[in-house]
C-alpha positions in Angstrom: 68.1 83.2 125.5 65.3 82.2 123.2 62.6 84.5 122.0 60.2 83.3 124.7 62.7 84.1 127.4 62.6 80.5 128.6 65.9 78.8 127.6 69.6 79.4 127.1 72.1 77.1 125.5 75.1 76.1 127.5 78.1 73.9 126.4 80.6 72.0 128.5 83.7 70.3 127.0 85.8 67.3 127.9 85.8 66.3 131.6 83.4 69.1 132.4 80.6 67.3 130.6 80.5 64.5 133.2 80.8 66.9 136.1 78.0 69.2 135.0 75.9 66.5 133.5 75.3 65.1 136.9 74.7 68.6 138.5 72.0 69.9 136.2 68.4 68.7 136.5 65.5 69.5 134.2 63.1 72.3 135.3 65.3 73.6 138.0 66.6 77.2 138.4 70.3 77.8 138.6 72.4 80.8 139.4 75.6 80.6 137.3 78.5 83.0 137.5 81.8 83.1 135.7 80.5 81.4 132.5 81.8 82.6 129.2 79.4 83.9 126.7 80.5 83.5 123.1 79.0 83.8 119.6 77.4 80.5 118.6 79.2 78.8 115.8 76.9 78.4 112.8 78.2 74.8 112.5 76.7 73.9 115.8 73.8 76.4 116.0 70.8 74.0 115.8 68.5 76.2 117.9 69.1 79.5 116.3 70.3 81.3 119.4 73.0 83.9 118.7 75.1 83.1 121.8 76.1 80.1 123.8 77.3 79.9 127.4 80.6 78.0 127.9 80.5 76.4 131.4 83.8 75.0 132.7 85.6 74.4 136.0 85.7 78.1 136.7 81.9 78.4 136.7 80.2 78.7 140.0 76.8 77.0 140.0 74.1 77.2 142.7 70.7 75.5 142.4 67.7 77.5 143.5 65.1 74.9 144.5 61.5 76.0 144.2 62.5 79.5 143.2 60.8 81.1 140.3 62.6 83.9 138.5 60.3 86.2 136.5 60.8 86.3 132.7 61.6 90.0 132.9 64.4 89.3 135.4 65.8 86.5 133.3 65.7 88.8 130.2 67.5 91.6 132.1 70.2 89.2 133.3 70.6 87.9 129.7 70.8 91.5 128.4 73.5 92.3 130.9 75.5 89.3 129.9 75.2 90.1 126.3 76.2 93.8 126.9 79.2 92.6 128.8 80.2 90.2 126.0 79.7 92.9 123.3 81.7 95.4 125.4 84.6 92.9 125.7 84.5 92.2 122.0 84.7 95.9 121.1 87.8 96.3 123.3 89.5 93.1 122.2 92.6 93.4 120.1 92.2 92.6 116.4 93.5 89.2 115.4 
């Protein structure tokens, strides 16, 4: 999420690009579950966000038409996702 609590960066790869490219519309609210949150590669980090959501075929997406989610709610959801990601990284085996 950006500093203004307005945007997140999501990435899709391969065939998922076409599938999700047709599904997302500008200025809509989406409930997305089962997306992977990873540290953004400096090579591709053009927006300066520390994390990126990877959306693939396992992601469940539901559009919420005309629903406004408050910035504080979005921030708390993003913080929970980040805490979950950090917790998984702390318990991951060293490579």
